N, C-alpha and C positions, 0 to 999 in steps of 0.2 A: 242425520235427519232423514226421515222417510219421505220419499217423493212419489206422489201419485202421477200416473200417466194420464192425466185428465186435462181437459181444456175448458175454460169457462168462456162462454159466448153470450153476449147480450143481444137479445132480439130487438127489432125496431119498436116493439111494444114496451121495452124496458125490462122484460123478464130475463132471468139468467138461466142458461142451459149449461149443464155439466156433461161434457162428452168424454167417454172413455176411449182413448186412442188405441188402435190396434197396431202392434209392433210387427216387425218383419217375420216372426215365426208363424203366427196364425195366418198371415197373408200368404206366406210361402206354402203352407199346408192347403189353404183354399185353392191356390193355383194348381197344386199337384192333383187335387181332386178333379178340378175342371179339365186339366190336361188328360187325365185318365178317361174321363167321359168322352172327350173329343176323339181320343185314340180308339175307343171302343166303337164309336159311330163310324169313324174312318175305316176301321178294319172290317166292320159288318158290311159296308157298301163297296169296299175295294174288290171283293170277289165278284160281285155283280157287274161292276163296271169293267173289270178285267176281261170278261167274256165278250165285251163289245169292241175289242181291238183298240185301234188308235182313237176312235171316238170316245171309247170308255176311258182311256188315259187322259184325254182332255177334260172329260167330266170329272175325273178324279182330282185333277189339279184345281178345277173350279171349286170342288167340294172342300179341298184343303184350304183354299183361300177364304171361303165363306166361314168355315169353322174357326179359323184363326182370328179373323177380324170382326165378324158379325156376332159370333157366339157371345163374347163378353159384353159387347156394346148393347145388343138387344136385350139381353137378360138384365143388365144393370138399369137400362132406360125404362123398361116396362115391367120389371119385377122388383120395384122399390129398392134399387141399388144393390141387388144381390144376384150373383150367379149361383148355381147349385152348390159350388164349392164354398162360397162365402156364407150361404145359408147354413151349410153343415157346420161351419166353424163359428157361427153366431156373430158374423161381422157384416157391415154394410157400408156402402159408399154414400157420402152426403157432401153437399157443398160446405165450404168452410164456415158459413154462418149457421150451419145446422139444418138448413132447408133440404128437402128431398132432391136427389140427383136428377138433373134434366137430361134430355137426349143429347144436347150439345156438349154438356159437361162430360157425359160418358164417352161421346165420340172423340173429344179432344184427348182425354186421358188415355184412351186405348190406342189412338193413332201414334202416340209417342212411346208405345211399348217397344218399338224398334230401337229407339235410343236407349231405353232402360235395359234392353237385352244385350247391349254392347259390353264387352266383346263376345262373351259367351254366358249362357245360363243366367241371364239377368243380373250379372255381377254389378254393373253400374247402378241399376235400380236398387239392389240390396244395399250398396254402400250409401246411396242417398237416403234411404230410410233410416240407416243407422246414425247418420250425422244430422239429419233434419230434426229439429225440436218437436215437430208434429208428425214424424214418421212418414213424410211424403216422398214419393219417388218423383222423377222428372215430370211424368204425366200428371200427377196430382198437383204439382206446382203450377204447371201451365193451365190446368183447368180449375185451379183453386178448390180442390176437393180434399176430403179426408176419408180415411177408413177407420170406422169406430166399432166398438163392440155394441151389440144389441142388448140393452138392459131390460130384462123382463120385470114387470111389477110383481112383487110377491103376492101369492094367492091368499095368504092369510096374514094377520098381524101378530104372529107369535112373538116377534121381537119386542112388540110394544106392550106385552102383558107382564105384570109383575107389580111389586109394591111401588107406591108413590111416596115421595119424601119432600117435605118443604125445604126450599133453599135456605142455607144458613147465612145468607147475606141479603141485603135489601136490593131487589131487582129494579134497575132502571129500564127505560124503554129499549135501549140498545141490547141489554142483557136478555130481555124477553124475546126480541127479534132473533138474536143469535141462537137461543135455546129452541125456539120454534123451528128455525131453519134446520138445526141439527136433527130435531125430531122427525121432520118431514123427509130429510134426505139421507139419514144415516144408513139406510139400506143400500145406497149407492157406493158406500165406502167399504174398504176391506176392514177386517177386525183390527189390524195393526193401525190403520189410519184413524179408526174410531177411538182407539186407546190413546193415540197421539193427541187428538183433539181434547179428549177428556182430561188429559194431564194439564192442559192449559187452565182448566177450572180447578183441578185438585192435584197440584204438583206434589203435595206431601204424601199421596197415596200410591200404591202400586198400580201399574197400568190397568189391570183387570178390575181392581176395586174402584179406581177412578171412573172407569166406564160404567160400572154398575151404579155408582152414586149419581153420575150424570143422567143416565137413563131414568132413574127414579125421580130426579128433579124435573126432567122434562115431562114425565107422565103427570107429575103433580100440577105443572103449569097447564097442561092440556086438559086433563081429566078432573082436576081438583083433588081434594083429600080422599083417600081410600075409605 
């Protein structure tokens, strides 16, 4: 069975949010990008501070502290949960209920990066993301945060275009709600997941044909006969 790395969250208003969880690989790549940015800043200013002697060395240590601890916290808190590395990888930090990341949440998850880094190279944090069902490291567990993929709304409705086909069974209310939900959210699913869902309605067809038939039926329900 195909398994989506998605989390369904119900908001206080009763709406359902479908969050696409980011695994350890995109998170590690985002961290690498942010690390490279910090190293470039550090190297650019190191030459200037070195000319100041002992005072410059002190300033250099302060700079290293600020870059290591405040760089991720301030970016995540004031740039919608994204550091430059996370933005480049299309991922974002949010609270577990899907709400935007707060300053306190960012501060807590980043303070615990020391524990995640134990013993070297964030090994403990990497192991935690592998065994956690929601890909959380220790900092995420303490702050109750998640790292998710940013899902862009398609600019056009190309996928919704095509023939419409009347359903070959009598639709009850639950059937209509299920088809409407699929029509509205199918862009959030991978092709394999769409085919898997389509086979529930048309198990006698091949996956691609089942998806084509299901799309035609949902178009008929939404748009009426062609």
